[in-house]
Backbone as JSON Lines, residues from 0, in Angstrom:
{"i":0,"aa":"X","n":[31.94,-12.34,151.51],"ca":[31.75,-11.15,150.71],"c":[32.87,-10.17,151.06]}
{"i":1,"aa":"X","n":[33.42,-9.57,150.05],"ca":[34.53,-8.64,150.27],"c":[34.03,-7.23,150.57]}
{"i":2,"aa":"X","n":[34.94,-6.39,151.05],"ca":[34.62,-4.97,151.24],"c":[34.52,-4.32,149.87]}
{"i":3,"aa":"X","n":[33.73,-3.27,149.75],"ca":[33.63,-2.59,148.45],"c":[34.97,-2.03,147.99]}
{"i":4,"aa":"X","n":[35.25,-2.21,146.71],"ca":[36.4,-1.59,146.07],"c":[35.84,-0.39,145.3]}
{"i":5,"aa":"X","n":[36.39,0.77,145.55],"ca":[35.84,2.0,144.95],"c":[36.86,2.64,144.03]}
{"i":6,"aa":"X","n":[36.42,2.98,142.83],"ca":[37.21,3.73,141.85],"c":[36.52,5.06,141.65]}
{"i":7,"aa":"X","n":[37.27,6.16,141.76],"ca":[36.68,7.49,141.58],"c":[37.37,8.21,140.43]}
{"i":8,"aa":"X","n":[36.56,8.94,139.69],"ca":[37.06,9.78,138.62],"c":[36.25,11.06,138.67]}
{"i":9,"aa":"X","n":[36.84,12.1,139.24],"ca":[36.09,13.35,139.42],"c":[34.96,13.12,140.4]}
{"i":10,"aa":"X","n":[33.74,13.44,139.99],"ca":[32.58,13.24,140.85],"c":[31.96,11.85,140.69]}
{"i":11,"aa":"X","n":[32.42,11.1,139.7],"ca":[31.87,9.78,139.43],"c":[32.6,8.72,140.26]}
{"i":12,"aa":"X","n":[31.86,7.73,140.73],"ca":[32.46,6.64,141.5],"c":[31.77,5.33,141.12]}
{"i":13,"aa":"X","n":[32.54,4.27,141.16],"ca":[32.04,2.92,140.9],"c":[32.5,2.05,142.04]}
{"i":14,"aa":"X","n":[31.62,1.22,142.56],"ca":[31.98,0.3,143.64],"c":[31.73,-1.12,143.18]}
{"i":15,"aa":"X","n":[32.62,-2.01,143.56],"ca":[32.49,-3.43,143.25],"c":[32.6,-4.2,144.55]}
{"i":16,"aa":"X","n":[31.67,-5.13,144.76],"ca":[31.71,-6.02,145.92],"c":[31.73,-7.44,145.38]}
{"i":17,"aa":"X","n":[32.79,-8.14,145.67],"ca":[32.94,-9.51,145.18],"c":[32.12,-10.5,146.0]}
{"i":18,"aa":"X","n":[31.57,-11.48,145.3],"ca":[30.88,-12.59,145.96],"c":[31.37,-13.89,145.34]}
{"i":19,"aa":"X","n":[31.42,-14.96,146.11],"ca":[31.84,-16.25,145.56],"c":[30.87,-16.77,144.5]}
{"i":20,"aa":"X","n":[31.37,-17.58,143.58],"ca":[30.51,-18.23,142.59],"c":[29.44,-19.03,143.31]}
{"i":21,"aa":"X","n":[28.28,-19.1,142.69],"ca":[27.15,-19.87,143.21],"c":[26.66,-19.36,144.57]}
{"i":22,"aa":"X","n":[26.87,-18.07,144.86],"ca":[26.39,-17.5,146.12],"c":[24.87,-17.53,146.17]}
{"i":23,"aa":"X","n":[24.36,-17.66,147.37],"ca":[22.91,-17.63,147.56],"c":[22.39,-16.23,147.2]}
{"i":24,"aa":"X","n":[21.14,-16.15,146.76],"ca":[20.58,-14.85,146.38],"c":[20.73,-13.77,147.45]}
{"i":25,"aa":"X","n":[20.56,-14.1,148.71],"ca":[20.67,-13.08,149.76],"c":[22.07,-12.47,149.81]}
{"i":26,"aa":"X","n":[23.1,-13.26,149.48],"ca":[24.48,-12.75,149.48],"c":[24.66,-11.76,148.32]}
{"i":27,"aa":"X","n":[24.14,-12.12,147.16],"ca":[24.23,-11.23,145.99],"c":[23.44,-9.96,146.25]}
{"i":28,"aa":"X","n":[22.25,-10.09,146.81],"ca":[21.42,-8.92,147.1],"c":[22.13,-7.97,148.07]}
{"i":29,"aa":"X","n":[22.78,-8.52,149.08],"ca":[23.51,-7.68,150.04],"c":[24.7,-7.0,149.37]}
{"i":30,"aa":"X","n":[25.37,-7.69,148.46],"ca":[26.51,-7.11,147.75],"c":[26.06,-5.94,146.87]}
{"i":31,"aa":"X","n":[24.93,-6.09,146.2],"ca":[24.4,-5.01,145.37],"c":[24.07,-3.8,146.24]}
{"i":32,"aa":"X","n":[23.41,-4.05,147.35],"ca":[23.05,-2.97,148.27],"c":[24.3,-2.25,148.78]}
{"i":33,"aa":"X","n":[25.31,-3.0,149.2],"ca":[26.54,-2.4,149.73],"c":[27.26,-1.58,148.67]}
{"i":34,"aa":"X","n":[27.32,-2.1,147.45],"ca":[27.99,-1.37,146.37],"c":[27.26,-0.06,146.08]}
{"i":35,"aa":"X","n":[25.95,-0.12,145.96],"ca":[25.17,1.08,145.65],"c":[25.28,2.11,146.76]}
{"i":36,"aa":"X","n":[25.14,1.67,148.0],"ca":[25.17,2.61,149.12],"c":[26.58,3.14,149.39]}
{"i":37,"aa":"X","n":[27.59,2.5,148.83],"ca":[28.96,3.01,148.96],"c":[29.18,4.23,148.09]}
{"i":38,"aa":"X","n":[28.52,4.29,146.95],"ca":[28.79,5.38,146.0],"c":[27.71,6.45,145.94]}
{"i":39,"aa":"X","n":[26.56,6.23,146.58],"ca":[25.52,7.25,146.55],"c":[24.69,7.22,147.83]}
{"i":40,"aa":"X","n":[24.2,8.4,148.2],"ca":[23.25,8.48,149.31],"c":[21.82,8.57,148.78]}
{"i":41,"aa":"X","n":[21.67,8.44,147.46],"ca":[20.39,8.51,146.77],"c":[19.74,9.89,146.89]}
{"i":42,"aa":"X","n":[20.56,10.92,147.14],"ca":[20.05,12.28,147.21],"c":[19.48,12.75,145.88]}
{"i":43,"aa":"X","n":[19.86,12.12,144.81],"ca":[19.36,12.47,143.47],"c":[17.94,11.93,143.23]}
{"i":44,"aa":"X","n":[17.5,11.02,144.09],"ca":[16.2,10.36,143.9],"c":[15.15,11.05,144.76]}
{"i":45,"aa":"X","n":[14.12,11.57,144.12],"ca":[13.0,12.19,144.84],"c":[11.85,11.21,144.95]}
{"i":46,"aa":"X","n":[11.11,11.32,146.03],"ca":[9.97,10.42,146.24],"c":[9.04,10.49,145.03]}
{"i":47,"aa":"X","n":[8.71,9.31,144.53],"ca":[7.79,9.22,143.4],"c":[8.46,9.22,142.04]}
{"i":48,"aa":"X","n":[9.78,9.43,141.99],"ca":[10.48,9.44,140.69],"c":[10.32,8.11,139.97]}
{"i":49,"aa":"X","n":[10.32,8.18,138.65],"ca":[10.36,7.0,137.81],"c":[11.82,6.78,137.44]}
{"i":50,"aa":"X","n":[12.32,5.56,137.59],"ca":[13.72,5.24,137.33],"c":[13.78,4.16,136.26]}
{"i":51,"aa":"X","n":[14.68,4.34,135.3],"ca":[14.92,3.35,134.26],"c":[16.22,2.62,134.55]}
{"i":52,"aa":"X","n":[16.18,1.31,134.54],"ca":[17.39,0.49,134.66],"c":[17.6,-0.18,133.31]}
{"i":53,"aa":"X","n":[18.78,-0.01,132.76],"ca":[19.14,-0.64,131.5],"c":[20.12,-1.76,131.84]}
{"i":54,"aa":"X","n":[19.66,-3.02,131.85],"ca":[20.56,-4.12,132.19],"c":[21.5,-4.46,131.03]}
{"i":55,"aa":"X","n":[22.58,-5.1,131.35],"ca":[23.5,-5.59,130.32],"c":[22.93,-6.92,129.82]}
{"i":56,"aa":"X","n":[22.5,-6.94,128.59],"ca":[21.93,-8.17,128.04],"c":[22.3,-8.35,126.57]}
{"i":57,"aa":"X","n":[23.49,-7.86,126.22],"ca":[23.92,-7.92,124.82],"c":[24.88,-9.08,124.57]}
{"i":58,"aa":"X","n":[24.76,-10.13,125.35],"ca":[25.64,-11.28,125.2],"c":[24.84,-12.56,125.36]}
{"i":59,"aa":"X","n":[25.18,-13.58,124.6],"ca":[24.51,-14.87,124.79],"c":[25.02,-15.6,126.03]}
{"i":60,"aa":"X","n":[26.07,-15.04,126.64],"ca":[26.66,-15.67,127.81],"c":[25.87,-15.3,129.06]}
{"i":61,"aa":"X","n":[25.77,-16.22,130.01],"ca":[25.04,-15.94,131.25],"c":[25.83,-15.02,132.18]}
{"i":62,"aa":"X","n":[25.23,-14.66,133.31],"ca":[25.91,-13.9,134.34],"c":[27.24,-14.58,134.64]}
{"i":63,"aa":"X","n":[28.33,-13.84,134.78],"ca":[28.44,-12.41,134.98],"c":[28.65,-11.59,133.71]}
{"i":64,"aa":"X","n":[28.56,-12.21,132.53],"ca":[28.69,-11.44,131.29],"c":[27.46,-10.58,131.05]}
{"i":65,"aa":"X","n":[26.36,-10.93,131.68],"ca":[25.13,-10.16,131.58],"c":[24.6,-9.9,132.99]}
{"i":66,"aa":"X","n":[23.63,-9.02,133.09],"ca":[23.07,-8.69,134.4],"c":[22.28,-9.88,134.94]}
{"i":67,"aa":"X","n":[22.61,-10.28,136.17],"ca":[21.9,-11.39,136.79],"c":[20.55,-10.95,137.32]}
{"i":68,"aa":"X","n":[19.55,-11.82,137.24],"ca":[18.22,-11.45,137.72],"c":[18.18,-11.16,139.22]}
{"i":69,"aa":"X","n":[19.0,-11.81,140.0],"ca":[19.02,-11.55,141.44],"c":[19.54,-10.14,141.72]}
{"i":70,"aa":"X","n":[20.6,-9.75,141.02],"ca":[21.15,-8.4,141.19],"c":[20.15,-7.35,140.73]}
{"i":71,"aa":"X","n":[19.48,-7.62,139.64],"ca":[18.48,-6.69,139.12],"c":[17.35,-6.51,140.13]}
{"i":72,"aa":"X","n":[16.86,-7.62,140.67],"ca":[15.8,-7.56,141.67],"c":[16.25,-6.76,142.9]}
{"i":73,"aa":"X","n":[17.49,-6.97,143.31],"ca":[18.01,-6.26,144.49],"c":[18.05,-4.75,144.24]}
{"i":74,"aa":"X","n":[18.46,-4.35,143.05],"ca":[18.53,-2.91,142.75],"c":[17.13,-2.31,142.67]}
{"i":75,"aa":"X","n":[16.2,-3.04,142.1],"ca":[14.82,-2.55,142.04],"c":[14.27,-2.35,143.45]}
{"i":76,"aa":"X","n":[14.48,-3.34,144.31],"ca":[14.0,-3.24,145.69],"c":[14.62,-2.03,146.4]}
{"i":77,"aa":"X","n":[15.92,-1.85,146.21],"ca":[16.61,-0.74,146.87],"c":[16.05,0.6,146.4]}
{"i":78,"aa":"X","n":[15.84,0.75,145.11],"ca":[15.29,2.0,144.58],"c":[13.88,2.26,145.12]}
{"i":79,"aa":"X","n":[13.07,1.23,145.19],"ca":[11.71,1.39,145.73],"c":[11.76,1.76,147.21]}
{"i":80,"aa":"X","n":[12.65,1.13,147.96],"ca":[12.81,1.46,149.39],"c":[13.23,2.92,149.58]}
{"i":81,"aa":"X","n":[14.04,3.41,148.64],"ca":[14.55,4.78,148.74],"c":[13.59,5.82,148.19]}
{"i":82,"aa":"X","n":[12.42,5.38,147.73],"ca":[11.39,6.35,147.34],"c":[10.97,6.37,145.89]}
{"i":83,"aa":"X","n":[11.61,5.58,145.05],"ca":[11.19,5.57,143.64],"c":[9.72,5.18,143.57]}
{"i":84,"aa":"X","n":[8.99,5.86,142.7],"ca":[7.58,5.55,142.54],"c":[7.37,4.38,141.61]}
{"i":85,"aa":"X","n":[8.27,4.28,140.65],"ca":[8.17,3.2,139.66],"c":[9.56,2.94,139.11]}
{"i":86,"aa":"X","n":[9.9,1.67,138.95],"ca":[11.18,1.29,138.37],"c":[10.87,0.5,137.1]}
{"i":87,"aa":"X","n":[11.41,0.96,135.99],"ca":[11.2,0.32,134.69],"c":[12.52,-0.3,134.26]}
{"i":88,"aa":"X","n":[12.47,-1.54,133.82],"ca":[13.65,-2.22,133.28],"c":[13.43,-2.33,131.78]}
{"i":89,"aa":"X","n":[14.37,-1.79,131.0],"ca":[14.18,-1.76,129.55],"c":[15.5,-1.84,128.82]}
{"i":90,"aa":"X","n":[15.42,-2.33,127.61],"ca":[16.54,-2.36,126.68],"c":[15.96,-2.15,125.29]}
{"i":91,"aa":"X","n":[16.81,-2.05,124.3],"ca":[16.32,-1.85,122.95],"c":[15.44,-2.97,122.6]}
């Protein structure tokens, strides 16, 4: 797993952590956690908040063209650990 690559634009930041193809779920989960924790301290999240995750699912192509279920699960777990009361995954 690589170190996070961070792009910043003003107050906004995006982090990417590369993982090899066919990585085990625990590797992907750790990469998601590292990327998220690189760009936020979750200070915006208050205990009990409801959070909506909108996955990328507008393609017939599998991951990485769309959000992988392992990455989605990792983000949900991280949000719940950080105090979210409920995490909703939704799309149109």
